[in-house]
C-alpha positions as CSV (number, residue, x, y, z in Angstrom):
1,M,81.3,168.7,-12.0
2,T,84.2,169.0,-14.5
3,G,84.0,172.8,-14.5
4,L,84.3,172.8,-10.8
5,S,87.3,170.5,-10.8
6,R,89.3,172.1,-13.6
7,F,92.8,173.2,-13.0
8,G,93.7,176.8,-13.7
9,R,97.0,175.6,-15.3
10,R,97.7,172.3,-17.0
11,V,100.1,169.6,-15.8
12,V,102.0,167.7,-18.5
13,V,102.9,164.1,-17.7
14,Q,104.5,161.2,-19.6
15,V,103.7,158.0,-17.8
16,S,106.3,155.9,-19.6
17,R,109.3,156.5,-21.9
18,H,107.3,155.0,-24.8
19,S,104.1,156.9,-24.3
20,S,103.2,160.4,-25.6
21,E,102.8,163.3,-23.2
22,R,99.4,163.8,-21.6
23,I,98.0,167.1,-20.7
24,V,96.0,167.0,-17.4
25,F,93.4,169.7,-17.1
26,D,91.3,168.5,-14.2
27,V,91.0,166.5,-11.1
28,S,89.3,163.5,-12.7
29,D,92.2,163.0,-15.1
30,A,94.7,163.4,-12.2
31,V,92.9,160.8,-10.2
32,A,93.0,158.4,-13.1
33,I,96.7,158.8,-13.5
34,L,97.3,158.4,-9.8
35,L,95.3,155.2,-9.7
36,R,96.6,153.6,-13.0
37,D,100.1,154.8,-13.3
38,L,101.6,155.8,-10.0
39,H,101.9,152.5,-8.1
40,R,104.4,153.4,-5.4
41,Q,102.6,154.4,-2.2
42,T,104.4,157.6,-1.3
43,E,103.4,160.5,0.9
44,K,103.1,162.8,-2.1
45,R,100.9,160.4,-4.0
46,K,98.7,160.0,-0.9
47,A,98.5,163.8,-0.5
48,A,97.6,164.2,-4.1
49,M,94.8,161.5,-3.9
50,D,93.5,163.2,-0.7
51,A,93.5,166.6,-2.3
52,C,91.8,165.4,-5.4
53,L,89.1,163.6,-3.5
54,Q,88.5,166.7,-1.4
55,V,87.9,168.7,-4.6
56,L,85.5,166.0,-5.9
57,R,83.6,166.2,-2.6
58,G,83.4,170.0,-2.8
59,E,85.6,170.4,0.3
60,A,88.6,172.0,-1.5
61,H,89.5,174.0,-4.6
62,P,91.3,172.7,-7.7
63,P,94.6,174.7,-7.2
64,A,95.4,172.7,-4.1
65,A,94.8,169.4,-5.9
66,R,96.9,170.6,-8.9
67,K,99.8,171.5,-6.7
68,A,99.7,168.1,-4.9
69,F,99.3,166.2,-8.2
70,A,102.2,168.1,-9.8
71,A,104.4,167.3,-6.8
72,A,103.5,163.6,-7.0
73,A,104.2,163.5,-10.7
74,L,107.6,165.2,-10.3
75,E,108.5,162.7,-7.5
76,A,107.5,159.8,-9.8
77,K,109.5,161.4,-12.6
78,I,106.6,161.6,-15.0
79,G,105.8,165.3,-14.7
80,D,107.3,168.6,-15.7
């Protein structure tokens, strides 16, 4: 499933000031970060979770999830 849920372009995040940068290449990694590190329930986080789940269910393509995840990461000030 990883090949089908891989982003075309990476997303770089740093979940805290003291952690190293993480490079997110696929939907599974994005979901893990959304669940573990983004605790504020915002519309962008919800949209990113929905988009990622749609990809995992085979209902959408990874670029839509990447775009939504990148937007949520920027909103949370952890993404570039």
